[in-house]
N, C-alpha and C positions, 0 to 999 in steps of 0.2 A: 074650544072659539068663542066660547057664549063669555069667558073672563076677558078676551080680546076688548073685543065688543063694548062691555062695561068698563075697561080703563080707557077707553078711546074716547067716549063719549063726558067721562071725567074729566079730563083730560082737555075736551075740546072748549074753544072760543076762552083758555087757560091763557093771561097776561101776562108777558112773562118782560122785566123791564128791557130797557134799550128801548121797545115798540115792537120784542119782537111777540105772535102772537101764535101760541102751536093750536096745529088744526089735528082733528082725524085720522088722516094717513099717515102723521110723523114728518110734516113739512112745516118749517117756520116760513114765517115771511112778516117782510117788514124787516129791515134793514139796521144793525148795529152799527155801533163803529171801527170796522174794520170789513163793511159787507154781508152777506145775505148767507144767510149758514140754514143747510138741508140735513134732516138727520134719516138714515134711516131703518128699516122695521124696529129696527135693535136696540134704536135710540141712540149709535154711535155717527158720528162724526163721518159725512159720509165726500159731503164735496165745499169747502169753505176758502177762502180767500188765505192763503198763505204770506203775514209780515214779513216784505222783505224780500219776495222770489222776485218781484218784479222791478219796480226803478224808487230805492229805499231814497229819503233825502238823503242819506248819510251814510255811506255802508265802511265795515268795521278794517280794518286795515293791520297798524300796528310792526310787531316782528315778525321778521321771519320765523320758520326753525330750521332756520341753515342757511349760513353765507357760501360761498368758494371757498375751497381749501388750495385751489390752485388759479392762480389766473397765470393766462400764457403758459412761462416757465417759471413761472417767482409761487412763492409757498405766502399765500392768504395768512396771518396770522391772525389778526381781529379787522372788526369795522366800528368805527366811528360818526353816528349820528347826530351833526350839528342846529338840526333842531331841539325845539324842550321837551325835556324827559319826562316821563309820567309812571308813576307805580308798579300800575297796572300795564302790564307787555301791551293788550289790544288798544291800547292806546300812546304805547311811546315809537321810540322807530322814526320817529321827523326829522321833515326835511332833507336838506343831501346831505350823502354820506359819504364818507371816506374809507380807502381797502389799503391798510399800510402788509407794507411787506415784509414775512421772515428777519428778524438778523440785518434791523433799522433804527434807525437813533435820532431826533431832532429834536430840536432846542428852539427857543422863542429869547428874543432878546427886547431890550427896552421898555418895560412893563406891560408887552405882551402874553398873552396866555392861549393855547391851545382850546378855542372850543369843542364842548362834549356835553350830548343830549344826551344819548341812551347810544352803549357798549354792549357791542357783540365778540368777548374772542373765544376763535377756533379750539378743538379738540386739539390736545397736545402742546398750544401755547399761552404764552403770556406776559403780558400787556405790563410796568412797571408807571408809574405813572413817580416824577419828585416833585418837590416841592417849591427849587430854586429852577434855575436854568445851568446847564451844560453837567446836568446829572449826579446834582448834590441835592444837602439835604434830605428829610425824612422823602422815605420813598413809600410807595402803595403798591402792590402787588394783587392784581387782577387774572388769576386762573383761567383755565377756559371757563364759558359759561355766556350767560348775559346780562345784563348791570342796565336797568329800564332805564332807569330816572342817579346818573350819574351826575352831573355838578348842572340840570337846569338847561342847559341851553345857554352857557356861558364858560368866561375862558377860566379855564382852571387848571392849567397845565405849564408850566412854563417850560419840562420837556417830557421826552417819556422815547422811552426804549420798548422791542419789541421782539422777538424770538419765541421761536417753536425746534420739540426734542427731535423732531425722523428731517428727513433727506430725504430729498425730490431725485428722482431717479433722472441723471443728468451724463450721463455715459452715451456714448457711442452704439450705437447695434454695431453686431456684424451675424454671420454664418458660414458654416463650416460643413461637412463632413465628417464624422469622428468615429472612429471604429470603439465597434460594443463588444465584439468577440471577436476572434480568429478560431476557423475551425481546423483544424490537420486532420486529415482520415488517411494520409499519403501510404504509412509504414503500412496499411492493412490491404486485405486483398479480400474482403465484405464490406459491404454496407457495415455503418454505427451509427448507434446516436449521438445525440451531443444534444447539451442544455445551457443555455444564455440568460443569462439579464439584458429584459427589456427595459428602460424606463421608460413613460411618457408625463409630460407634466413642468413645472415648471419650477423650479431650488431657487428661493430668493437669499443676497447677502446676508449676513448678520444684520448690519448697517439699519437695511430695509425691511426686517423680521423683526426688527428694535423698534424701528416709525410704527408698524402697525396696529403696538398692542396699547393706539393712543387712546382707538376707537375705532368701534366695524364703518363709519364713515369714512375715516382716512384711509382704512386696510383700500374699501372699495377706491376710491381717490386715486390714491397710489398706486394700485394695482392696476389701472381705467389707464393714469399718466405714466405707465410703464411699459405697458402694450402698447403704447401709443406711438412711441420711438420710433416699434418697428414695423407700426402701418401703415407710420408716414415717412419711413428711411427709403429715398429714390438709389437711393446704390445696395443696398445689401441683398436687394436678389438676383445684380447684374452676375453672378458667378453658379448661384445656386437655382433650380425651376423651386424654389417655392412659390405660395404665398402668403405672406404675412398680414395678408389685412384677412382671409379668410378663416385663423388659428380656431379651433373649435374649443365644446368646454373642458376636453381631459387636456388639451395641451393647454392653455390658461387656470389649471389647477393644479393642488397641492404635486410635487410628483409622485408619484408611485413605479413600482419593481413588480417585472414578472414572470416569473419562468419558463422559457419558451423552449419546445424540443425541437429537435430535428435530425432525421436522418442522410447522412452526408453519403455519397455513393465511395468506394474504394479507389486507392490514388488520388483522392482531394483535396484541395486544402482552399481553403475561402478565407472573407473576410464580412463580417457582420457589420452598418453604417449605418451612422444617423442621417441628418441632418438637426445639428444643435443651433440653439443660435443664443451669443453671450452678451451679457451689457453691466460693465461693471464687474460686481463677482457675483452674479445671477446669471440661471444658465433655464432657456428652456427646446428641451423635450421633445419634439416633435413626434407625429405621428410618421414619420417620412423615411423609409427601411430600402438596405438594397443590399446583395449579395455580390462579391468584386472576387473576379476567381487574379489572384498576383500571377502566376503559371502564366494569362493569357493578356500582359499585359494591362492587367485590373482587366478584363472587361466582365460588365455586367451581366450579372449570369436571373438577377431576379429585381426588381426595384416593389 
């Protein structure tokens, strides 16, 4: 304790820069250019003003980390900022902006050119800029990524084209009871054990699966768009009482198959059915099952 007392005596009254004076109890009095600083017993900063935490003169905005891949029902290939760009991304992406749909092209005429400052191209997409009108002359290819200072916010593109390799779901969803297995014990006089494969989850079409490969972000947004078709449909549940708005994680995950063992009474034949949602070449295997007796006008024995 005597060491701490002597140390306190040594630093007592010591004048620091910016009109700060250290007292024996570890406090700093006086205000520097950023406010008053207090030190705890260990000499660490305890409380101090945090520059920028209240109302700084100007906040840094810059380029967003990502832009929407889907706008309404259309793929968004790229975003063009019309203000002056900057080599520093935190100072780029200024002024108004325009999103360009996939599979579109634009050309100017009469000595006019499209203005570009900063450009963000979405994953799986490409922007082509031509040096002449009507998609002629030399062409520059811009793949997915951020281009913070492309043209300095002036006209530099006589014509341009946007394309994406992914496919946006545009199918019409439908649902139906589908037979998973037929279990027939009509020729037996004793109960018999049967087994069948039960599948739960989503199996996407080849086109959708290929689109997922461009990036994780693309996969997430395309999946959300796909399931949204089922959730937003007003007619899909008209004949089957299944709430597509409450699909669980198993149903929206990659499909998995399970072996189910059941014992069927003697003389009985049944159909095992499940609700399956279909959209294009993709299918959703739900957890809604039922057991049907064909000899009794498809009477539902169990759900």
